[in-house]
C-alpha positions as CSV (number, residue, x, y, z in Angstrom):
1,M,5.0,28.5,-16.0
2,D,4.6,25.5,-17.3
3,T,6.0,22.1,-16.4
4,R,5.4,18.7,-18.0
5,V,6.5,15.7,-15.5
6,R,7.1,12.3,-17.0
7,S,8.5,9.7,-14.6
8,T,10.5,9.7,-11.6
9,E,11.4,7.1,-8.9
10,E,12.7,10.0,-6.7
11,S,12.3,9.8,-3.0
12,L,10.7,12.5,-1.1
13,P,13.7,15.0,-0.1
14,R,15.2,15.0,3.3
15,W,13.6,18.3,4.3
16,V,10.2,17.1,3.6
17,L,11.0,14.0,5.8
18,H,12.8,16.6,8.2
19,L,9.7,18.7,8.5
20,L,8.0,15.5,9.5
21,L,10.5,14.7,12.3
22,L,11.0,17.7,13.8
23,V,7.1,17.4,15.5
24,A,8.8,14.4,17.5
25,A,10.7,16.6,19.7
26,L,7.6,18.7,20.1
27,F,5.8,16.5,22.4
28,C,6.3,15.0,25.5
29,G,5.9,11.2,25.7
30,D,6.8,7.7,26.8
31,S,10.0,6.3,25.0
32,H,8.4,2.7,24.3
33,S,5.8,2.5,21.4
34,F,2.8,0.4,22.2
35,A,1.3,1.4,18.8
36,G,0.0,-1.6,16.7
37,G,-2.9,-2.9,15.2
38,G,-3.4,-0.4,12.8
39,P,-2.6,1.9,9.4
40,E,0.0,3.5,11.6
41,N,1.8,0.3,12.2
42,L,2.5,-0.8,9.1
43,F,5.0,-0.3,6.3
44,L,3.6,-0.7,2.8
45,V,5.8,-1.7,0.5
46,V,4.9,-1.1,-3.4
47,N,6.9,-2.3,-6.5
48,P,6.6,0.3,-9.1
49,E,7.6,-1.3,-12.2
50,S,4.2,-3.1,-11.5
51,P,1.1,-1.0,-12.1
52,A,-0.7,-4.1,-10.1
53,S,1.3,-3.4,-7.1
54,V,0.4,0.1,-7.2
55,A,-3.1,0.0,-8.2
56,I,-3.7,-2.6,-5.2
57,A,-1.7,-0.8,-2.8
58,N,-3.8,2.4,-4.0
59,A,-6.8,0.7,-3.2
60,Y,-5.6,-0.1,0.3
61,V,-4.1,3.1,1.1
62,A,-7.5,4.4,0.9
63,L,-9.0,1.6,2.8
64,R,-7.3,1.5,5.6
65,K,-6.3,5.4,5.9
66,V,-2.8,4.6,5.7
67,P,-0.3,7.6,6.1
68,P,1.9,8.5,3.0
69,I,5.2,8.0,5.2
70,N,4.5,4.5,5.9
71,V,4.3,3.9,2.1
72,M,7.4,3.1,0.3
73,M,8.1,2.4,-3.7
74,L,10.6,-0.1,-3.9
75,P,11.8,-0.8,-8.1
76,W,11.6,-4.6,-8.5
77,K,12.5,-5.8,-12.0
78,G,13.5,-9.5,-10.7
79,S,11.8,-12.2,-11.0
80,R,8.3,-12.4,-9.4
81,E,8.3,-16.0,-9.0
82,E,11.9,-16.7,-6.6
83,T,14.9,-14.8,-5.8
84,S,18.0,-16.0,-3.9
85,V,18.1,-15.0,0.0
86,A,21.1,-12.7,-0.6
87,T,18.9,-10.6,-3.5
88,F,16.6,-10.6,-1.1
89,R,18.4,-9.3,1.9
90,Q,20.2,-6.4,-0.5
91,E,17.5,-5.4,-2.6
92,I,14.3,-6.2,-0.5
93,L,14.6,-6.5,3.1
94,D,17.5,-4.1,3.9
95,P,16.4,-1.4,1.8
96,V,13.3,-1.5,3.8
97,L,14.6,-2.0,7.0
98,E,16.9,1.2,5.7
99,A,13.6,3.4,4.9
100,I,11.8,2.7,8.1
101,E,15.1,3.9,10.3
102,G,15.2,6.8,7.6
103,R,12.0,8.0,8.3
104,S,12.0,7.4,12.2
105,L,9.1,5.2,12.3
106,V,10.9,2.0,14.6
107,P,9.3,2.8,17.5
108,Q,5.4,2.4,15.6
109,I,5.9,-0.3,13.0
110,D,4.6,-3.6,13.5
111,A,4.0,-5.0,10.1
112,I,5.8,-5.0,7.0
113,V,3.2,-5.5,4.3
114,Y,4.0,-6.2,0.7
115,S,1.8,-5.5,-2.1
116,S,1.6,-7.7,-5.4
117,D,4.4,-8.5,-7.7
118,F,7.3,-9.3,-5.6
119,P,9.0,-12.8,-5.4
120,W,7.1,-15.4,-3.5
121,R,10.1,-17.5,-3.1
122,I,13.0,-16.8,-1.3
123,S,15.6,-19.6,-2.0
124,F,18.4,-20.2,0.5
125,K,20.2,-23.4,-1.4
126,D,23.3,-21.5,-1.6
127,E,23.3,-20.6,2.5
128,L,21.9,-24.0,3.7
129,P,23.9,-24.9,7.0
130,E,26.4,-27.9,6.0
131,P,24.5,-30.6,8.1
132,L,21.9,-30.1,5.8
133,V,23.4,-29.8,2.4
134,G,21.6,-33.0,0.7
135,V,19.4,-33.6,3.5
136,D,16.9,-30.5,3.0
137,K,15.7,-31.2,-0.6
138,F,13.6,-27.8,-0.6
139,P,16.2,-25.6,1.0
140,A,13.4,-22.4,0.1
141,G,11.0,-20.0,2.0
142,S,8.3,-17.5,1.4
143,L,8.5,-13.7,1.4
144,T,6.4,-13.3,4.1
145,G,7.7,-16.4,6.3
146,M,11.6,-14.7,5.5
147,T,10.5,-11.0,6.5
148,T,9.2,-12.1,9.5
149,L,11.8,-13.9,10.7
150,L,14.5,-11.1,9.9
151,P,16.6,-11.1,13.1
152,L,17.3,-14.8,11.9
153,V,17.5,-13.9,8.2
154,K,19.8,-11.2,8.6
155,S,22.0,-13.8,10.7
156,T,22.6,-16.0,7.7
157,N,23.2,-18.5,9.7
158,G,20.1,-20.9,8.9
159,G,18.2,-20.4,12.1
160,W,14.8,-19.4,10.2
161,I,14.7,-23.3,9.3
162,N,13.9,-23.9,13.0
163,R,10.8,-25.6,13.9
164,E,10.1,-23.1,16.7
165,S,11.5,-20.4,15.2
166,N,8.8,-18.0,16.0
167,R,8.2,-17.0,19.5
168,Y,5.0,-15.3,19.0
169,Y,3.5,-18.5,18.7
170,R,1.0,-18.6,21.7
171,P,1.6,-22.3,23.7
172,L,-2.0,-24.3,23.7
173,D,-3.6,-26.0,26.3
174,V,-3.8,-29.9,26.6
175,H,-7.2,-29.4,24.4
176,G,-5.2,-27.8,21.9
177,V,-6.8,-24.6,22.6
178,P,-4.5,-21.4,22.9
179,R,-3.8,-20.3,26.4
180,E,-4.0,-16.7,26.0
181,T,-4.3,-14.3,22.8
182,I,-1.9,-11.2,23.1
183,G,-1.5,-8.2,20.3
184,F,2.0,-7.8,18.5
185,R,4.0,-4.6,18.7
186,G,7.6,-4.8,17.1
187,W,9.2,-3.6,20.0
188,Y,8.4,-6.7,22.2
189,G,11.0,-9.3,22.9
190,W,10.0,-12.8,22.8
191,G,11.6,-15.7,25.2
192,S,12.7,-19.1,24.5
193,Q,9.4,-20.1,25.9
194,G,7.2,-17.5,24.2
195,E,7.1,-15.2,27.3
196,Q,6.1,-11.5,26.4
197,L,9.3,-9.1,27.0
198,E,9.9,-5.8,27.4
199,A,13.6,-6.2,27.4
200,G,15.8,-8.8,25.5
201,G,14.6,-11.6,23.3
202,I,14.0,-12.1,19.5
203,R,12.2,-9.5,17.9
204,Y,10.1,-9.9,14.8
205,L,8.1,-8.0,12.2
206,L,5.2,-9.7,11.2
207,S,4.5,-9.9,7.5
208,A,1.6,-10.3,4.9
209,M,0.8,-9.7,1.1
210,L,-2.2,-8.1,0.2
211,G,-2.5,-10.2,-3.0
212,V,-0.5,-12.4,-5.7
213,T,-0.8,-11.3,-9.1
214,S,1.5,-13.2,-11.5
215,G,0.5,-16.8,-12.6
216,R,-2.1,-18.2,-10.4
217,G,-2.7,-15.2,-8.7
218,N,-5.7,-13.1,-8.4
219,S,-6.4,-10.2,-10.8
220,V,-6.4,-6.6,-9.3
221,D,-10.3,-6.1,-9.2
222,E,-10.1,-9.2,-7.4
223,V,-7.6,-8.2,-4.8
224,V,-9.5,-4.8,-4.8
225,A,-12.9,-6.8,-3.8
226,M,-11.1,-8.7,-0.9
227,L,-9.7,-5.7,0.7
228,R,-12.9,-3.7,0.6
229,S,-14.5,-6.9,1.9
230,A,-12.6,-7.3,4.4
231,K,-12.5,-3.9,6.1
232,A,-16.3,-4.2,6.0
233,A,-15.7,-7.1,8.3
234,D,-14.5,-5.1,10.8
235,A,-16.3,-5.5,14.1
236,T,-19.0,-7.0,12.8
237,R,-19.4,-10.6,14.8
238,P,-20.5,-12.2,11.7
239,A,-23.1,-14.2,11.9
240,G,-21.9,-17.6,10.3
241,T,-19.8,-20.6,11.4
242,I,-16.4,-21.6,11.0
243,Y,-16.2,-25.0,9.6
244,F,-13.6,-28.1,10.2
245,V,-13.6,-30.3,7.7
246,T,-12.3,-34.1,8.1
247,N,-11.6,-36.8,5.5
248,S,-8.9,-39.5,5.2
249,D,-6.2,-37.7,3.8
250,V,-3.0,-37.1,5.7
251,R,-3.5,-32.8,4.8
252,T,-6.1,-33.1,7.1
253,T,-5.4,-35.8,10.0
254,T,-2.0,-33.6,10.3
255,R,-4.5,-31.5,12.5
256,S,-7.9,-32.8,12.7
257,S,-7.5,-34.6,16.5
258,V,-7.7,-31.1,17.7
259,F,-11.1,-30.3,15.6
260,N,-13.6,-31.1,18.1
261,D,-11.9,-29.5,20.9
262,T,-11.5,-26.0,18.8
263,V,-15.2,-26.0,18.3
264,T,-15.7,-26.0,21.6
265,A,-13.9,-23.1,22.3
266,L,-15.3,-21.2,19.4
267,K,-18.8,-21.6,20.9
268,G,-17.7,-20.6,24.5
269,L,-16.7,-17.6,22.7
270,G,-20.3,-17.3,21.2
271,V,-18.9,-18.0,17.4
272,N,-20.8,-20.9,15.9
273,A,-18.5,-23.6,14.2
274,E,-19.0,-27.3,13.2
275,V,-16.8,-30.1,12.5
276,V,-18.1,-32.2,8.5
277,S,-16.8,-34.4,6.6
278,G,-15.5,-34.2,2.7
279,T,-13.0,-31.6,1.3
280,L,-15.4,-28.3,1.7
281,P,-18.7,-27.5,2.9
282,V,-21.4,-28.6,1.1
283,A,-24.4,-26.1,0.1
284,K,-23.3,-23.8,3.4
285,R,-24.2,-20.2,3.0
286,D,-22.4,-19.1,5.9
287,V,-18.8,-20.1,6.0
288,A,-17.5,-17.8,8.8
289,G,-13.7,-19.9,8.3
290,L,-12.5,-22.9,7.1
291,M,-10.0,-25.3,8.2
292,T,-9.4,-28.4,5.7
293,G,-6.8,-30.5,4.0
294,T,-7.4,-31.6,0.3
295,P,-4.8,-31.1,-3.1
296,N,-7.8,-30.1,-5.2
297,F,-10.8,-28.4,-4.1
298,D,-13.6,-26.7,-6.5
299,W,-15.3,-23.8,-4.4
300,P,-18.0,-22.4,-7.0
301,A,-19.1,-26.6,-7.0
302,S,-19.5,-26.4,-3.4
303,G,-22.7,-24.3,-3.4
304,S,-21.1,-22.6,-0.2
305,R,-20.7,-18.9,0.8
306,M,-18.1,-16.9,2.4
307,V,-19.3,-14.4,5.2
308,P,-16.8,-11.3,4.7
309,G,-14.1,-11.7,6.9
310,A,-13.3,-15.0,6.6
311,I,-9.9,-17.0,7.2
312,C,-10.0,-19.9,5.2
313,E,-7.6,-22.6,5.2
314,N,-6.2,-25.6,3.6
315,L,-3.1,-27.5,4.6
316,T,-1.4,-28.8,1.1
317,S,1.9,-28.6,-0.2
318,F,1.3,-26.4,-3.0
319,G,-1.3,-23.6,-1.6
320,G,1.5,-20.9,-2.2
321,I,3.2,-22.3,-5.4
322,F,1.2,-19.5,-8.7
323,T,3.4,-21.0,-11.2
324,P,0.7,-23.2,-13.6
325,S,2.7,-26.0,-13.8
326,A,2.1,-26.4,-9.5
327,G,-1.1,-28.8,-9.7
328,Q,-2.5,-28.5,-6.7
329,T,-5.0,-25.6,-5.9
330,P,-3.5,-22.7,-5.0
331,L,-5.0,-20.1,-1.8
332,S,-6.0,-17.6,-4.2
333,E,-9.0,-19.6,-5.3
334,F,-10.1,-18.7,-1.4
335,L,-9.2,-15.0,-2.2
336,R,-11.3,-15.2,-5.1
337,A,-14.4,-17.0,-3.4
338,G,-14.3,-14.6,-0.6
339,A,-12.1,-14.6,2.0
340,A,-10.7,-12.4,3.9
341,G,-6.9,-13.8,3.9
342,S,-5.4,-17.8,3.4
343,S,-1.9,-19.0,3.2
344,G,0.2,-21.7,1.5
345,T,3.3,-23.4,1.5
346,V,5.6,-22.2,-1.3
347,I,7.3,-25.0,-1.7
348,E,7.3,-28.9,-0.4
349,P,7.2,-28.6,3.7
350,Y,5.6,-32.2,3.8
351,A,2.9,-32.6,6.4
352,D,4.3,-31.2,9.1
353,Q,1.6,-29.2,11.3
354,A,4.5,-26.6,12.7
355,K,4.6,-25.3,8.9
356,F,1.0,-24.4,8.4
357,P,-1.2,-22.7,10.7
358,H,-2.6,-24.4,14.0
359,P,-6.2,-24.5,13.8
360,S,-5.9,-22.3,16.9
361,I,-5.9,-19.5,14.4
362,Q,-10.0,-19.5,14.5
363,V,-9.8,-19.0,18.3
364,H,-7.5,-16.2,18.3
365,Y,-9.5,-14.7,15.4
366,A,-13.1,-15.2,17.3
367,R,-10.8,-13.2,20.4
368,G,-10.5,-10.3,18.6
369,A,-7.0,-10.7,17.1
370,S,-6.4,-9.3,13.6
371,L,-6.0,-11.5,11.0
372,I,-2.1,-11.1,10.6
373,E,-2.1,-11.6,14.9
374,A,-3.7,-14.7,14.5
375,F,-2.2,-16.3,12.0
376,Y,1.1,-15.9,13.1
377,Q,0.0,-16.5,16.9
378,S,-0.7,-20.1,15.4
379,V,2.5,-21.0,13.1
380,Q,5.4,-22.4,15.2
381,S,7.6,-22.5,11.6
382,P,6.3,-19.9,9.1
383,Y,9.4,-19.7,7.4
384,Q,8.0,-21.4,4.2
385,L,4.5,-20.2,4.6
386,L,3.1,-17.1,2.4
387,V,0.1,-15.2,3.9
388,V,-2.0,-13.3,1.8
389,G,-5.3,-11.1,2.6
390,D,-5.8,-7.8,4.7
391,P,-3.7,-8.1,7.6
392,L,-5.6,-5.7,9.6
393,C,-8.7,-7.5,9.2
394,Q,-10.7,-8.3,12.6
395,P,-14.2,-9.1,12.5
396,W,-14.5,-10.0,16.5
397,A,-12.6,-6.8,17.5
398,T,-14.1,-4.5,20.4
399,I,-12.9,-1.4,18.8
400,P,-13.1,2.0,21.1
401,Q,-14.8,4.7,19.0
402,V,-12.3,8.3,19.8
403,Q,-13.4,11.8,20.1
404,I,-10.7,14.5,20.3
405,S,-11.1,17.5,22.0
406,L,-9.0,20.8,23.0
407,A,-8.4,20.8,26.9
408,G,-10.7,23.4,28.3
409,A,-13.2,23.3,25.3
410,E,-16.4,22.1,25.3
411,E,-17.3,20.9,21.5
412,P,-14.9,17.8,20.4
413,L,-12.5,19.3,17.5
414,T,-13.7,18.9,14.5
415,A,-12.4,18.1,10.7
416,G,-10.8,21.6,9.4
417,A,-10.1,23.3,12.6
418,V,-7.4,26.1,12.7
419,L,-4.9,25.8,15.2
420,S,-2.1,28.1,16.2
421,G,0.7,28.4,19.3
422,E,0.3,25.9,21.7
423,V,-2.4,23.5,21.7
424,T,-3.1,21.2,24.1
425,F,-5.2,17.6,23.4
426,T,-7.3,15.7,25.3
427,A,-9.5,12.2,24.0
428,T,-12.4,10.0,25.2
429,A,-13.5,6.9,24.1
430,A,-16.8,4.9,23.8
431,L,-16.4,1.1,24.6
432,A,-18.9,-1.6,24.3
433,G,-19.5,-3.5,27.4
434,E,-17.5,-3.3,30.4
435,N,-14.1,-3.2,28.2
436,T,-11.2,0.6,29.4
437,V,-9.3,2.7,27.1
438,D,-6.0,2.1,28.6
439,R,-4.0,5.1,26.8
440,F,-4.2,7.5,23.6
441,E,-1.4,7.3,21.5
442,V,-0.7,10.7,19.1
443,F,0.4,10.9,15.3
444,L,0.7,14.0,13.3
445,D,1.2,13.5,9.5
446,G,1.5,9.6,10.4
447,M,4.2,9.7,12.7
448,R,3.3,8.9,16.4
449,Y,4.8,11.6,19.1
450,A,2.7,11.1,22.2
451,Q,1.0,9.0,24.3
452,F,-0.9,10.3,27.0
453,S,-3.9,8.6,29.8
454,D,-7.3,9.2,29.4
455,R,-7.1,11.3,32.5
456,D,-4.1,13.5,30.7
457,T,-3.3,15.7,27.5
458,A,-0.1,16.1,24.9
459,T,0.6,19.2,24.5
460,L,1.9,20.8,20.8
461,D,3.1,24.0,19.6
462,T,2.2,24.6,16.3
463,A,4.4,27.6,15.8
464,Q,7.1,25.2,15.3
465,L,5.6,23.2,12.4
466,A,4.6,24.2,8.6
467,D,1.6,26.4,8.5
468,G,-1.4,25.1,6.1
469,H,-2.7,20.9,6.1
470,H,-1.9,18.5,8.8
471,E,-3.5,15.2,9.5
472,L,-3.8,14.7,13.5
473,R,-4.5,11.4,14.6
474,I,-5.4,10.0,18.1
475,V,-5.8,6.4,18.3
476,G,-7.4,4.8,21.7
477,I,-5.8,1.4,22.8
478,T,-7.8,-0.7,24.9
479,A,-6.4,-2.3,28.4
480,S,-6.2,-5.5,27.2
481,P,-3.8,-8.3,26.3
482,L,-5.2,-7.8,22.9
483,E,-4.5,-3.9,22.3
484,T,-7.3,-3.2,20.6
485,Q,-7.3,0.1,18.8
486,G,-9.7,2.4,17.5
487,R,-9.3,6.0,16.0
488,Q,-9.8,9.4,15.1
489,I,-8.5,11.2,12.1
490,L,-9.0,15.1,11.2
491,P,-7.3,17.2,8.8
492,V,-6.5,20.5,10.4
493,T,-4.7,24.0,9.6
494,F,-2.1,25.4,11.4
495,A,-1.8,29.0,10.9
496,N,1.0,30.5,12.7
497,H,3.2,32.4,10.0
498,G,0.9,33.6,7.2
499,R,2.1,31.2,4.9
500,S,-0.3,29.7,2.1
501,L,-0.3,27.1,-0.2
502,Q,-3.4,26.2,-2.6
503,M,-3.2,23.3,-5.3
504,T,-5.9,22.6,-7.8
505,V,-6.1,19.2,-9.8
506,E,-8.0,18.9,-13.1
507,P,-9.8,16.4,-13.9
508,Q,-10.3,14.6,-10.4
509,A,-11.5,11.3,-12.7
510,V,-8.9,10.8,-15.7
511,P,-8.0,7.2,-17.7
512,L,-4.9,5.6,-16.7
513,S,-3.4,7.0,-20.2
514,G,-4.4,10.3,-19.4
515,T,-2.9,13.2,-17.5
516,V,-3.8,15.5,-14.8
517,R,-2.8,19.1,-14.8
518,I,-1.9,20.3,-11.0
519,T,-1.8,24.3,-10.6
520,L,-0.4,25.5,-7.4
521,V,-0.8,29.1,-5.8
522,G,1.6,29.7,-2.9
523,R,2.2,33.3,-1.0
524,D,5.5,33.9,1.1
525,I,7.5,30.8,-0.6
526,D,10.2,30.3,-3.3
527,G,9.1,26.8,-4.6
528,A,7.1,23.6,-3.9
529,V,7.2,19.9,-3.9
530,L,4.5,17.6,-5.1
531,Y,4.8,13.8,-4.0
532,A,2.5,11.3,-3.7
533,S,2.7,7.6,-2.0
534,G,6.1,8.6,-1.0
535,R,7.6,9.6,-4.4
536,V,8.0,13.0,-5.9
537,L,6.0,13.7,-8.9
538,G,7.5,17.4,-9.6
539,R,9.4,20.1,-8.3
540,T,8.7,23.9,-8.8
541,T,10.0,27.2,-8.3
542,G,8.3,30.3,-7.5
543,A,5.3,30.9,-5.9
544,E,2.6,30.1,-9.0
545,T,3.1,27.2,-11.2
546,S,1.5,24.8,-13.5
547,L,2.4,21.0,-14.3
548,E,1.5,18.2,-16.0
549,I,1.7,14.9,-14.5
550,P,0.8,11.4,-16.5
551,A,-2.0,9.6,-15.1
552,S,0.1,6.2,-15.0
553,L,2.6,7.9,-12.7
554,L,0.0,8.0,-10.0
555,G,-1.3,4.6,-10.9
556,Q,-4.6,2.9,-11.2
557,G,-7.6,3.8,-8.5
558,P,-7.3,6.6,-5.9
559,A,-4.4,8.8,-5.9
560,T,-3.5,11.6,-3.1
561,I,-1.2,14.1,-4.2
562,Q,-0.1,16.5,-1.6
563,A,2.4,19.5,-1.9
564,T,4.4,21.6,0.5
565,G,5.9,24.6,0.0
566,R,9.3,26.3,1.2
567,R,11.2,29.3,2.2
568,G,14.4,29.2,3.7
569,S,15.7,26.9,5.8
570,G,13.6,26.4,9.0
571,Q,11.5,24.0,9.6
572,A,8.7,26.8,10.3
573,G,9.2,28.3,6.7
574,S,7.2,25.7,4.5
575,V,3.7,25.3,4.3
576,H,1.5,22.1,3.1
577,A,-1.2,22.5,0.8
578,E,-4.2,20.6,1.3
579,P,-4.3,17.0,-0.1
580,V,-6.3,16.2,-3.3
581,T,-7.4,12.4,-4.5
582,V,-7.6,11.8,-8.0
583,M,-9.7,8.3,-8.9
584,V,-7.3,7.2,-12.1
585,R,-9.5,4.5,-14.0
586,G,-8.1,1.6,-15.9
587,E,-8.4,0.7,-19.5
């Protein structure tokens, strides 16, 4: 049978989600989630109405191995510049939170990350607290700041305006250097003094955008190049210098008083740092980070070059505004030049240090924090600040090298292993220096189900699950306040019930205007569903079917197609085909 599929925004069918959720009952694990800092712990929100948003998401999913269940297609047809806080809650924030809960991902999600082409400014002029009416001339926040402060935003009382709204911000010592750097977990609570709590306190989800591709933002190619560079920078300990630029502008003097002490702290970590005068470092070919303050700058004219992984920050009023009339240089210029991340306010903030990253951001980063952790540990009041870049970039992290084994086996588990019945996993991790791994976490098809120590195991009864392809991840988490992660990801096959499903896709490289032909051949199934990036591409009946899918539905870049066949109502009556990745070329 030939079926031509033209377009659909249908979500994954509930039975496919239930198939993924069933595994939760099969592992024995602690009820708390300690996961963080990895692709399993972010929820990626994509606008299917925007080819740019889909292209950037496709690239990021491939680079960072984001599980498909962690990707949500959220259609947004409104302004890509600004929306009201009421609309933001109703059409963006609430659907995202409901999707996280509906997919049973709440215990493992630490960050909500937007691809591109969502509104970067959220107006709350209609909900301004009465004492501030007529006083606050600029009642608006950023997409990422308002998402991070979601418990305050959902309360509708304006609490996000508080200058100390972010309790994940780390206190400073008398020299303006953070006393500690700690990893972020969505289930942690935060007390009034910033103390980390396992019960009570306020809870956040960190947020970032991968790119802004409207107005004065970046092109898709520029964003993808930035993401590739940031990924390549992980754990490289860049051989460069972090520059702190001083001048007489209030944009610099607001935070320059602690530059010298910050440089001292960085050198104590073995990271070169230097204070220079001007607006940008001049003819420096080793910029591993930057803190400056100026309304406008011309990076190419400086003759300097960035090292992959750099956080570059400019304290100015309109760095996060992308309308052509804004006047000041936007943060996108740093990303164009090679920075892994930057930020800017989306409306006039005045010269208030609490609304911008403190210079301590570079210390947190150099201690091994991820880019998103470094940002939010250094900003007390992030509601107006738009954070853009690769949230997972971590150039100075010490990452565990994890290896999965079956209990009692002499050799490690390898890709393509066929597993049947009850299987028991164990893992080891190699780490530099005196670092150790505190625990391992098990993920199957993107979902976290168990954790165990380096002396323990986790057992799974594969007979209760679908036959065919599955993705097994074991994540090692270091015994440090940062809880840095490393992982091994292995495709495996479960074989218990005699079902099979083969998928072929032709061609595997196709222009955006073309089509791909998908052929499914199954055994002992009644039909199948095809999906990619969290949305259904088509449904079939019978054991053998061919479909044609417009490449535009997949989006530009690497798009992974999956298929699940089914017979009857039991979960063990399903079977997964091996996924196929198609490269869709832009035109």
